[in-house]
C-alpha positions in Angstrom: 71.3 56.8 -62.5 68.6 58.0 -64.8 66.2 55.2 -63.8 66.9 56.0 -60.2 66.0 59.6 -60.7 62.8 58.8 -62.5 61.7 56.6 -59.6 62.3 59.2 -57.0 61.2 62.3 -58.9 57.9 63.6 -57.5 55.4 64.1 -60.3 53.8 66.9 -58.3 57.0 68.9 -58.9 57.9 68.5 -62.6 60.6 71.2 -62.5 62.6 69.4 -59.8 64.9 66.4 -60.1 67.9 65.1 -58.1 71.7 64.9 -58.6 74.5 63.4 -56.6 76.6 66.0 -54.7 80.3 65.7 -53.9 79.4 63.6 -50.8 77.4 61.1 -52.9 74.2 62.4 -51.4 71.1 63.0 -53.6 70.1 66.6 -53.6 67.0 68.2 -55.2 67.8 70.6 -58.0 65.9 72.7 -60.6 65.8 70.6 -63.9 68.0 72.1 -66.6 69.6 74.6 -64.3 71.4 72.6 -61.7 70.4 75.1 -59.0 69.8 73.4 -55.7 66.3 73.8 -54.2 68.0 74.6 -50.9 69.5 77.7 -52.5 66.0 79.0 -53.3 64.9 78.1 -49.7 67.8 79.9 -48.1 67.3 83.0 -50.3 63.6 83.1 -49.4 63.6 82.3 -45.7 67.0 83.3 -44.5 67.9 86.3 -46.8 64.2 87.4 -47.0 64.3 87.7 -50.8 61.0 87.8 -52.6 59.9 85.2 -55.3 60.4 88.0 -57.9 63.9 88.7 -56.7 64.9 85.1 -56.6 63.4 84.6 -60.1 65.5 87.5 -61.5 68.7 86.6 -59.6 68.7 82.9 -60.8 67.0 83.5 -64.1 64.1 81.2 -63.3 60.4 81.6 -64.0 58.4 82.7 -60.9 56.4 79.4 -61.1 59.6 77.4 -60.8 60.7 79.4 -57.7 57.3 78.8 -56.2 57.5 75.1 -57.0 60.9 74.9 -55.3 59.5 76.5 -52.2 56.4 74.3 -52.3 58.7 71.2 -52.7 60.5 72.4 -49.5 57.3 72.6 -47.6 56.3 69.1 -48.6 59.7 67.7 -47.9 60.7 70.0 -45.1 62.1 67.4 -42.7 64.5 65.9 -45.3 65.4 69.3 -46.7 66.2 70.8 -43.3 68.4 67.8 -42.6 70.2 68.3 -45.9 70.7 72.0 -45.3 72.0 71.4 -41.8 74.4 68.7 -43.0 75.7 71.1 -45.7 76.2 73.8 -43.1 78.1 71.5 -40.9 80.4 70.5 -43.7 81.3 74.1 -44.6 84.4 75.5 -42.9 83.9 78.3 -40.5 85.1 81.7 -41.7 85.4 83.3 -38.2 
């Protein structure tokens, strides 16, 4: 697993790595924190939180939050598919 992660980690985003989720799908996370990049993306784009707010809420340096958001922009298609698949997997609370 470690060798797989080292092969897919993007050297342009040193604070980001991958882990397997419950569905055995690789998801990008913040190294050492386990916070999913998609969490930062949703907080920023959907909940309209600022980088400073996200940084404080998740106890992350602002540069790491910005890196997560940049990672999303570079890997937008795959990240959007991941977010969509996770939303479909969640039960409806209506």
